C-alpha positions as CSV (number, residue, x, y, z in Angstrom):
1,M,18.2,2.8,-22.6
2,M,19.2,5.9,-21.0
3,I,22.1,7.4,-22.5
4,L,23.7,10.8,-20.9
5,S,26.3,13.0,-22.6
6,W,28.1,10.3,-25.2
7,S,26.1,8.0,-28.2
8,A,24.8,5.2,-28.1
9,A,27.5,3.9,-30.5
10,S,30.5,5.8,-29.2
11,A,29.2,4.2,-25.6
12,R,28.8,0.1,-27.1
13,V,32.7,0.2,-28.5
14,R,34.5,2.0,-26.4
15,R,36.5,-0.4,-24.6
16,L,36.1,-0.7,-20.5
17,S,38.5,-2.3,-19.1
18,L,36.7,-4.0,-16.8
19,S,38.6,-7.8,-16.3
20,L,35.7,-10.8,-14.3
21,L,37.6,-12.0,-11.6
22,S,36.8,-15.9,-11.9
23,L,40.0,-18.1,-12.7
24,S,41.2,-20.5,-15.6
25,R,43.3,-23.3,-15.5
26,L,43.3,-23.3,-19.3
27,P,44.3,-20.9,-22.0
28,L,41.1,-18.6,-23.2
29,S,40.0,-19.5,-26.3
30,D,40.4,-15.7,-27.0
31,G,43.8,-16.0,-26.8
32,D,44.1,-14.0,-23.9
33,A,47.5,-14.2,-22.1
34,G,45.7,-13.1,-18.5
35,C,43.9,-15.4,-16.2
36,C,40.9,-13.2,-16.3
37,R,38.0,-13.2,-19.3
38,R,38.3,-9.3,-20.7
39,F,34.7,-8.4,-22.2
40,L,34.5,-5.8,-24.3
41,S,32.4,-2.6,-23.4
42,P,28.6,-3.0,-25.0
43,P,26.3,-0.1,-24.4
44,P,25.1,1.3,-21.6
45,P,22.1,-0.8,-21.6
46,P,19.0,-1.5,-20.2
47,P,18.6,0.0,-16.8
48,P,17.7,-2.8,-14.3
49,S,14.9,-3.4,-11.9
50,S,15.0,-3.9,-8.1
51,S,12.9,-5.1,-5.7
52,D,14.2,-2.5,-2.7
53,P,12.3,0.4,-2.5
54,Y,13.8,4.1,-3.1
55,S,13.5,4.8,0.9
56,Y,17.5,5.1,0.9
57,Y,17.0,7.4,-3.0
58,L,14.3,9.4,-1.5
59,R,16.1,9.8,2.4
60,G,18.9,11.3,-0.1
61,V,17.2,13.8,-1.6
62,A,15.4,14.8,2.1
63,N,18.8,14.9,3.6
64,A,19.9,17.5,0.8
65,A,16.6,19.5,1.9
66,N,18.3,18.9,5.9
67,T,15.1,17.0,6.7
68,A,16.3,13.8,6.5
69,S,17.5,11.8,10.0
70,G,18.9,8.1,10.4
71,R,21.7,6.0,8.6
72,F,21.5,8.6,5.7
73,S,21.3,11.9,7.6
74,A,24.2,14.7,6.5
75,S,25.2,15.5,9.6
76,R,27.2,12.2,9.5
77,S,30.1,13.1,7.9
78,F,33.3,11.0,6.1
79,S,35.8,11.5,8.6
80,S,33.1,10.4,11.3
81,V,32.5,6.6,8.8
82,A,36.4,6.7,8.2
83,S,36.9,7.0,12.3
84,V,34.8,3.7,13.0
85,D,37.0,0.9,14.7
86,E,38.1,-1.2,11.9
87,S,37.7,-4.1,14.3
88,T,33.7,-3.3,14.0
89,A,34.4,-3.4,10.2
90,Y,36.1,-7.3,10.2
91,S,34.2,-8.7,13.0
92,G,32.6,-11.0,11.1
93,I,35.0,-12.5,9.3
94,E,35.0,-15.6,11.5
95,T,31.3,-16.2,10.5
96,A,32.6,-15.9,6.7
97,L,35.3,-19.2,6.9
98,D,32.0,-21.1,8.1
99,S,30.2,-19.7,4.8
100,V,32.5,-18.7,1.7
101,V,32.9,-21.7,-0.6
102,K,35.0,-22.4,-3.4
103,I,33.7,-23.4,-6.4
104,F,34.6,-25.0,-9.4
105,T,33.0,-25.3,-12.7
106,V,33.9,-27.4,-16.4
107,S,32.0,-24.7,-18.5
108,S,31.9,-25.2,-22.8
109,S,31.1,-22.0,-25.0
110,P,29.5,-22.1,-28.3
111,N,30.9,-21.3,-31.6
112,Y,29.0,-18.8,-33.5
113,L,31.1,-19.4,-36.4
114,L,30.3,-23.2,-36.7
115,P,26.8,-22.9,-34.8
116,W,26.5,-26.6,-34.4
117,Q,29.7,-26.7,-32.6
118,N,31.1,-26.4,-28.9
119,K,34.4,-24.8,-28.3
120,P,36.6,-27.0,-25.8
121,P,35.5,-27.2,-22.6
122,R,37.6,-25.1,-19.7
123,D,37.7,-25.6,-15.8
124,T,37.3,-22.2,-13.9
125,W,37.4,-21.6,-10.1
126,G,35.8,-18.8,-8.1
127,S,33.6,-17.8,-4.7
128,G,30.6,-18.1,-3.0
129,F,28.7,-17.2,-0.3
130,V,25.7,-19.0,1.6
131,I,22.2,-17.2,2.6
132,P,19.6,-18.6,4.2
133,G,17.9,-21.2,2.4
134,R,20.6,-23.1,1.8
135,R,21.5,-21.7,-0.7
136,I,25.0,-20.8,-2.6
137,V,25.0,-16.7,-4.2
138,T,28.0,-16.3,-6.4
139,N,28.7,-14.5,-10.0
140,A,26.8,-15.4,-12.9
141,H,30.2,-15.5,-15.2
142,V,31.9,-17.6,-12.7
143,V,29.4,-20.9,-14.1
144,A,28.2,-19.5,-17.1
145,D,27.9,-22.0,-19.8
146,H,28.1,-24.8,-17.5
147,T,28.4,-28.3,-17.9
148,F,29.7,-29.5,-14.2
149,V,29.8,-27.1,-10.8
150,L,31.6,-28.3,-7.6
151,V,31.7,-26.4,-4.4
152,R,34.1,-27.0,-1.6
153,K,34.0,-25.6,1.7
154,H,36.4,-24.0,3.7
155,G,39.0,-26.5,5.8
156,S,37.6,-29.8,3.7
157,P,39.4,-31.9,1.6
158,N,36.1,-32.8,-0.4
159,K,33.6,-31.2,-3.2
160,Y,30.0,-31.4,-3.5
161,R,28.3,-31.4,-6.7
162,A,26.0,-28.6,-7.1
163,H,23.3,-27.2,-9.6
164,V,22.5,-23.7,-10.9
165,L,18.7,-23.1,-9.6
166,S,18.8,-19.7,-11.2
167,V,21.2,-17.2,-13.3
168,G,21.1,-13.7,-13.5
169,H,23.5,-12.4,-16.0
170,E,22.8,-8.7,-16.1
171,C,23.1,-8.7,-13.2
172,D,26.3,-11.3,-12.5
173,L,24.4,-13.1,-10.4
174,A,23.9,-16.5,-9.8
175,I,22.2,-19.4,-6.8
176,L,23.4,-22.8,-6.9
177,R,22.1,-25.7,-4.5
178,V,23.9,-28.6,-2.5
179,D,22.1,-31.6,-2.2
180,S,24.8,-33.2,0.4
181,E,23.5,-33.0,3.9
182,E,27.2,-33.4,4.6
183,F,28.1,-30.6,2.5
184,W,25.7,-28.0,5.4
185,A,27.0,-30.0,8.2
186,G,28.6,-26.7,9.9
187,M,27.8,-24.4,7.6
188,R,26.7,-21.0,8.8
189,F,24.5,-18.3,6.6
190,L,25.7,-14.2,6.1
191,E,23.0,-12.1,6.2
192,L,22.7,-8.8,3.7
193,G,23.3,-5.5,5.0
194,D,22.9,-2.3,3.0
195,I,24.9,0.4,1.1
196,P,28.0,1.6,2.8
197,F,29.3,4.5,2.9
198,L,32.3,6.6,1.4
199,Q,35.6,5.4,3.2
200,E,34.1,2.2,5.5
201,A,36.5,-0.4,6.2
202,I,35.4,-3.6,4.4
203,A,36.4,-7.3,3.7
204,V,36.8,-9.2,0.9
205,V,37.0,-13.3,1.4
206,G,37.1,-15.7,-1.8
207,Y,39.8,-18.0,-3.8
208,P,42.2,-15.6,-5.8
209,Q,45.1,-16.5,-7.5
210,G,48.2,-17.6,-6.1
211,G,46.7,-20.2,-3.6
212,D,44.4,-22.8,-3.0
213,N,43.0,-21.7,0.8
214,I,41.0,-19.0,1.7
215,S,42.5,-15.2,1.5
216,I,40.9,-12.0,2.9
217,T,41.6,-8.7,1.7
218,K,41.0,-5.1,3.0
219,G,39.6,-2.1,2.1
220,V,37.2,0.8,1.8
221,V,34.9,2.2,0.0
222,S,36.1,4.7,-3.0
223,R,32.7,4.9,-4.9
224,V,29.2,4.2,-5.1
225,E,27.5,4.3,-9.1
226,P,25.7,3.0,-11.8
227,T,29.0,1.4,-13.6
228,Q,29.0,-0.8,-16.6
229,Y,28.7,-4.7,-15.6
230,A,31.1,-6.5,-17.9
231,H,29.8,-9.8,-17.9
232,G,25.9,-8.8,-18.5
233,A,27.2,-5.7,-20.7
234,T,24.8,-3.8,-18.2
235,Q,24.7,-0.5,-16.3
236,L,24.0,-1.1,-13.0
237,M,24.7,0.2,-9.5
238,A,28.1,-0.8,-8.1
239,I,30.6,-0.1,-5.6
240,Q,33.8,0.8,-6.4
241,I,36.6,-0.5,-3.3
242,D,40.4,-0.3,-3.1
243,A,40.6,-3.6,-1.5
244,A,43.0,-6.2,-3.6
245,I,40.9,-8.3,-5.4
246,N,42.3,-10.6,-7.7
247,P,40.8,-13.2,-11.0
248,G,39.3,-16.2,-8.4
249,N,37.0,-13.4,-6.2
250,S,34.8,-13.7,-8.2
251,G,31.1,-14.3,-5.9
252,G,33.1,-14.0,-2.5
253,P,31.6,-11.5,-0.5
254,A,32.5,-7.8,1.0
255,L,31.9,-7.8,4.5
256,M,31.6,-5.0,7.2
257,G,31.1,-6.4,10.2
258,D,29.0,-9.9,9.9
259,K,27.0,-8.7,7.5
260,V,27.3,-8.9,3.1
261,V,27.2,-5.8,1.5
262,G,28.8,-6.9,-2.1
263,V,30.0,-9.3,-4.0
264,A,33.2,-8.9,-5.5
265,F,33.0,-9.5,-9.4
266,Q,35.1,-7.3,-11.6
267,N,38.5,-4.7,-11.2
268,L,39.7,-2.5,-13.8
269,T,42.2,-3.7,-15.2
270,G,46.0,-1.8,-15.7
271,S,45.1,0.0,-12.9
272,E,46.3,-1.3,-9.0
273,N,44.0,-2.1,-6.4
274,I,40.6,-1.2,-7.9
275,G,38.0,-3.6,-7.5
276,Y,34.1,-3.6,-8.3
277,I,31.4,-5.2,-5.9
278,I,27.3,-5.9,-6.6
279,P,25.8,-3.4,-4.2
280,V,23.1,-5.4,-1.8
281,P,19.9,-3.4,-4.0
282,V,20.7,-5.5,-7.1
283,I,21.7,-8.7,-5.1
284,K,18.0,-8.1,-3.4
285,H,16.6,-7.7,-6.3
286,F,17.9,-10.6,-7.8
287,I,17.3,-12.7,-5.1
288,S,13.4,-11.4,-4.2
289,G,13.0,-12.2,-8.3
290,V,13.9,-15.6,-7.7
291,E,12.1,-15.7,-4.8
292,E,8.7,-14.3,-6.0
293,S,8.5,-16.2,-10.1
294,G,10.6,-18.7,-9.4
295,E,13.1,-17.7,-12.4
296,Y,15.2,-14.5,-13.2
297,T,12.9,-11.6,-13.7
298,G,15.4,-9.1,-15.1
299,F,15.7,-5.5,-14.9
300,C,13.5,-2.8,-16.3
301,S,13.7,-0.1,-18.2
302,L,11.7,3.2,-19.6
303,G,13.7,2.0,-22.8
304,L,14.5,5.7,-23.6
305,S,17.8,7.6,-24.4
306,C,18.0,11.2,-23.2
307,Q,20.2,13.8,-23.5
308,P,21.3,16.4,-20.8
309,T,19.8,19.6,-21.4
310,E,23.2,21.4,-20.0
311,N,22.7,23.9,-22.9
312,S,21.3,27.2,-22.6
313,Q,19.8,28.0,-26.0
314,L,18.3,24.3,-25.5
315,R,16.3,24.8,-22.3
316,N,14.9,28.4,-24.0
317,H,14.2,26.4,-27.3
318,F,12.0,23.6,-25.2
319,G,10.8,26.2,-23.1
320,M,11.9,25.9,-19.4
321,L,11.4,28.0,-17.3
322,P,14.6,28.8,-14.9
323,E,13.7,26.7,-12.3
324,M,13.1,24.0,-14.3
325,T,15.4,20.7,-14.9
326,G,15.5,17.7,-16.5
327,V,16.9,15.7,-19.7
328,L,15.6,15.5,-23.8
329,V,13.4,12.1,-24.9
330,N,15.9,11.1,-28.4
331,K,14.7,8.0,-28.6
332,I,11.8,5.6,-27.8
333,N,12.0,2.3,-27.7
334,P,9.0,0.9,-29.4
335,L,8.6,-2.3,-27.6
336,S,8.3,-0.5,-23.9
337,E,5.2,1.5,-22.6
338,A,6.7,4.4,-22.9
339,Y,6.0,4.3,-26.5
340,R,2.6,4.5,-26.5
341,I,2.7,7.4,-23.7
342,L,5.7,9.6,-24.2
343,K,7.0,11.3,-27.6
344,K,10.2,12.8,-28.8
345,D,11.4,16.0,-27.6
346,D,9.6,15.7,-24.2
347,I,11.6,16.7,-21.2
348,I,11.7,14.4,-18.3
349,L,11.4,16.5,-15.1
350,A,10.5,14.5,-12.1
351,F,11.3,10.3,-11.8
352,D,8.3,9.3,-8.9
353,G,8.4,12.9,-7.2
354,V,12.0,12.9,-7.6
355,P,13.5,16.3,-9.3
356,V,16.5,15.6,-12.2
357,A,19.1,17.2,-13.0
358,N,20.6,18.9,-16.6
359,D,22.4,15.9,-16.4
360,G,20.9,13.3,-15.5
361,T,21.4,13.0,-12.6
362,I,19.0,12.8,-9.0
363,P,20.9,13.6,-4.6
364,F,22.2,10.3,-3.7
365,R,22.9,10.6,0.1
366,N,25.3,13.2,1.2
367,R,26.3,15.3,-1.5
368,E,26.8,12.4,-4.3
369,R,24.9,12.2,-7.1
370,I,23.2,9.1,-9.2
371,T,21.8,8.8,-12.7
372,F,18.1,9.1,-12.4
373,D,17.4,5.9,-14.6
374,H,19.2,3.4,-11.7
375,L,15.8,4.6,-10.0
376,A,13.9,2.4,-13.1
377,S,16.2,-0.4,-11.9
378,M,14.9,-0.7,-8.7
379,K,11.2,-1.7,-9.7
380,K,9.4,-5.1,-9.8
381,P,8.6,-6.1,-13.7
382,N,5.1,-4.0,-14.5
383,E,5.4,-1.9,-11.7
384,T,4.5,1.5,-12.4
385,A,6.4,5.4,-12.1
386,L,4.9,8.2,-12.0
387,I,6.4,10.4,-15.0
388,R,6.2,14.3,-15.1
389,V,7.6,16.0,-18.4
390,L,7.7,19.1,-20.5
391,R,5.2,19.3,-23.4
392,D,4.7,21.9,-25.6
393,G,5.6,24.3,-22.7
394,E,2.9,22.5,-21.2
395,V,3.8,19.9,-17.6
396,K,2.2,16.8,-17.7
397,E,2.3,13.4,-15.7
398,F,2.0,10.0,-16.8
399,S,1.8,6.5,-14.8
400,I,4.3,4.6,-17.0
401,A,5.0,0.4,-16.0
402,L,8.5,-0.7,-16.4
403,R,9.4,-3.7,-18.2
404,P,12.9,-5.9,-19.1
405,L,13.2,-5.1,-22.8
406,Q,14.7,-7.4,-24.9
407,Q,17.5,-5.3,-27.6
408,L,17.3,-5.8,-31.5
409,V,21.1,-7.8,-31.7
410,P,21.2,-9.2,-28.2
411,V,24.5,-8.3,-26.2
412,H,24.3,-12.0,-24.3
413,Q,23.2,-15.2,-25.4
414,F,25.6,-17.5,-22.1
415,D,23.6,-20.9,-21.1
416,K,22.2,-21.6,-24.9
417,L,23.0,-23.1,-28.3
418,P,22.7,-20.6,-31.0
419,S,20.7,-20.9,-33.9
420,Y,21.0,-21.8,-36.9
421,Y,19.7,-23.3,-40.2
422,I,22.0,-24.2,-43.3
423,F,19.8,-24.5,-46.7
424,A,22.2,-25.5,-49.5
425,G,24.9,-24.5,-47.8
426,L,24.1,-21.2,-47.0
427,I,24.2,-20.6,-42.6
428,F,21.2,-19.0,-41.8
429,V,21.5,-17.0,-38.1
430,P,20.7,-14.5,-36.4
431,L,22.4,-11.0,-35.9
432,T,24.3,-11.5,-32.1
433,Q,27.2,-9.3,-30.6
434,P,29.2,-12.8,-29.1
435,Y,28.5,-13.9,-33.1
436,L,30.2,-10.2,-33.8
437,H,32.8,-11.3,-31.2
438,E,34.2,-13.7,-33.1
439,Y,35.9,-11.7,-34.8
440,G,38.6,-11.1,-32.2
441,E,38.8,-8.9,-29.3
442,D,38.6,-5.4,-31.5
443,W,35.6,-6.5,-33.0
444,Y,34.0,-3.6,-33.3
445,N,37.3,-2.7,-36.1
446,T,37.0,-6.2,-37.3
447,S,33.8,-6.8,-38.1
448,P,31.6,-6.4,-40.9
449,R,30.7,-2.9,-40.2
450,R,26.8,-2.3,-41.5
451,L,26.1,-5.5,-39.2
452,C,28.6,-4.1,-36.3
453,E,26.5,-0.2,-36.9
454,R,23.3,-2.4,-36.5
455,S,24.1,-4.3,-33.3
456,L,24.9,-0.7,-31.8
457,R,22.2,1.8,-33.6
458,E,19.0,-0.2,-34.0
459,L,15.6,-0.6,-32.3
460,P,13.6,-3.6,-32.6
461,K,10.4,-2.9,-34.1
462,N,8.2,-5.6,-33.4
463,A,8.6,-8.5,-30.3
464,G,10.9,-11.2,-31.4
465,E,12.1,-9.5,-34.2
466,E,15.5,-10.6,-35.0
467,L,18.0,-9.8,-37.8
468,V,19.3,-12.8,-39.7
469,I,21.8,-12.5,-41.6
470,L,23.8,-15.2,-44.2
471,S,26.9,-15.8,-42.0
472,Q,29.0,-18.2,-44.4
473,V,28.3,-20.2,-47.6
474,L,30.3,-24.3,-47.3
475,M,31.3,-24.2,-51.2
476,D,29.5,-27.1,-53.2
477,D,28.5,-26.7,-56.8
478,I,24.7,-25.5,-56.4
479,N,26.2,-22.6,-54.8
480,A,29.1,-21.5,-56.7
481,G,29.0,-17.8,-57.2
482,Y,27.2,-17.5,-54.4
483,E,30.2,-17.3,-51.8
484,R,30.5,-13.0,-51.9
485,L,26.8,-12.6,-50.3
486,A,28.2,-13.9,-46.5
487,E,27.8,-11.4,-44.0
488,L,24.8,-9.8,-45.6
489,Q,21.2,-9.2,-43.9
490,V,18.7,-11.3,-45.1
491,R,15.6,-9.5,-46.0
492,K,12.9,-11.3,-47.7
493,V,11.9,-15.3,-48.4
494,N,10.0,-15.7,-51.6
495,G,9.2,-12.0,-51.6
496,I,8.0,-12.7,-48.4
497,E,9.6,-9.6,-45.4
498,I,10.9,-12.1,-42.5
499,E,10.7,-11.6,-38.8
500,N,13.2,-13.9,-37.2
501,L,15.2,-17.0,-38.1
502,R,12.1,-18.9,-36.9
503,H,10.2,-17.1,-40.0
504,L,13.0,-18.0,-42.8
505,Y,13.0,-21.5,-41.6
506,R,8.9,-22.0,-41.6
507,L,9.0,-20.4,-45.2
508,V,11.8,-22.4,-46.6
509,E,11.0,-26.0,-44.9
510,H,7.4,-25.4,-46.3
511,C,8.1,-24.0,-49.7
512,T,5.6,-25.1,-52.4
513,S,6.7,-23.2,-55.3
514,E,9.6,-24.9,-57.8
515,S,12.3,-22.2,-56.5
516,V,13.6,-20.8,-54.0
517,R,14.5,-16.8,-53.9
518,F,17.0,-15.2,-51.2
519,D,16.5,-10.8,-50.8
520,L,19.6,-9.6,-49.6
521,D,21.2,-6.5,-48.7
522,D,22.1,-3.9,-51.5
523,E,19.7,-5.9,-53.5
524,R,21.6,-9.3,-53.7
525,V,19.5,-12.2,-54.4
526,I,19.9,-15.7,-54.5
527,V,17.9,-18.2,-56.1
528,F,18.0,-21.9,-56.1
529,N,15.5,-24.9,-57.6
530,Y,13.7,-25.7,-54.7
531,H,13.9,-29.8,-54.9
532,T,18.0,-29.9,-56.2
533,A,18.9,-27.4,-53.4
534,K,17.0,-30.1,-50.7
535,I,19.2,-33.0,-52.6
536,A,22.4,-30.9,-52.2
537,T,21.3,-30.0,-48.8
538,S,21.9,-33.6,-47.5
539,T,25.3,-34.2,-49.4
540,I,26.6,-30.7,-48.0
541,L,25.9,-32.3,-44.4
542,K,27.6,-35.1,-44.4
543,R,30.4,-33.9,-46.2
544,H,31.4,-31.2,-43.2
545,R,29.8,-34.0,-40.8
546,I,26.5,-31.5,-39.4
547,P,24.6,-33.6,-37.6
548,S,21.4,-31.3,-38.1
549,V,20.4,-28.5,-40.6
550,A,18.6,-26.7,-38.1
551,S,19.5,-26.4,-34.1
552,T,17.1,-27.9,-32.2
553,D,15.1,-24.9,-30.9
554,L,13.8,-24.7,-34.9
555,I,12.9,-28.5,-35.3
556,D,11.8,-28.7,-31.7
557,E,9.1,-26.0,-32.5
558,Q,8.3,-27.3,-35.8
559,N,7.7,-30.6,-34.7
560,S,5.3,-29.0,-31.7
561,Q,3.6,-27.4,-34.6
562,E,3.1,-30.2,-36.6
563,D,2.0,-32.5,-33.7
564,L,-0.6,-29.8,-32.6
565,A,-2.1,-29.8,-36.4
566,C,-2.3,-33.6,-37.0
567,P,-3.8,-34.7,-33.0
568,V,-3.9,-38.2,-32.8
């Protein structure tokens, strides 16, 4: 996680007014009166990773030194870009009409307060487009928590069943497949282009609100920089445009000529004509990862929290020479490769030979700059980066492997059921931000303060680590008096520190002592007679019509372990 000029907590709790652009036919469960689902902004999370090489970055650096040539030549002025004939920019619209589809999704999100239940199904729609290989690209939030997906092509009254092949929630992209041969008749594939320059004209094609037929809006590129993705709560490169994109546009292509230069995915609420598209490097990374490994591979991160060194006294304190620039390492994720190599108070001077400025940026094209952690996002999992650092007055270089890093408290959990375990009416769950979101849109003020702080600040110490909490107590004679201990973190079971919910589940289910003891935050203690508690658990489950004592992932894992332990 790379954080510049703001604290981790403030970056995660400040509200980024971004709206996703899939359209819901039913009122949303959070009570939002609008058509678009709004997301709170967690931290600027781990840097992404893309299979696209750094050519455009390095060319941008070269341009700054007046040595570059080609597409990113500094000699190409914004005025010449803006004067490009718009008929050329929009020449691919006819092709798009045979490539863009409307996607109909039935979805059902989990209820994190009652984790054995789902919320009522809701119908939404968005857009998508066809790429080579008979695949449809759309946004992840268009098909998140889906139970059924249909697609319809332009000019056709028929809908066809679609299957979700892969989803990348961090980058808000998904790939669909349609098996019907009838659907593919007459369909044309769209090719991916490049990152457009500022003021270049583009067209956004999709199915926004206000009608049922395809819609085309025109605009220009306003800005290119890392932006918070509302759906995946990640900081990835995005392109800001002034085209009027609205709910329902999600997943539709942004075209320049006959090439796709982005995928529409969110807008800025409370503003006019400020929309965002996912750029081609992010799209290519997602697609190539799926093609190479058969599944979504994620976005890589160095696992660093860094501070700008814009203050001269700070630079002098760490022995930076006048010609040196870089950022100060504050924290390192213990699960990252960098944890073994880098140290707190190292100064990051360069990433793969690209100098890092005191504000954490690097050169990008014509006098544009971009945060250096985006270079890490261009890496494939387990690819290495050459990091030059200043340590104790000495310049050193290290080769560090990058990979996607999981946070201690997950910021999203789409397309999966929540884990839970019930014992004697106590409901144990892992702490996640979706759980905290159940406290409302203003969850960082209304959720338990201690849990909120831990979700925003703490880093994992070990792989698979979770914060397990007692979410609530289903009242019964056996647990009377313990109800005030809800919303506390569980630390130990019978004196053993728990690693995650699976560990707690195994410790309790395999308990051989007469009593079972839970140690919680604030030195609180819960004790049950084990045999009596097991009997009470069955009674409580029947009373509340709860189908199982634990989520299927916990039960399946235990059954598989028992099968291995007792071979036939």
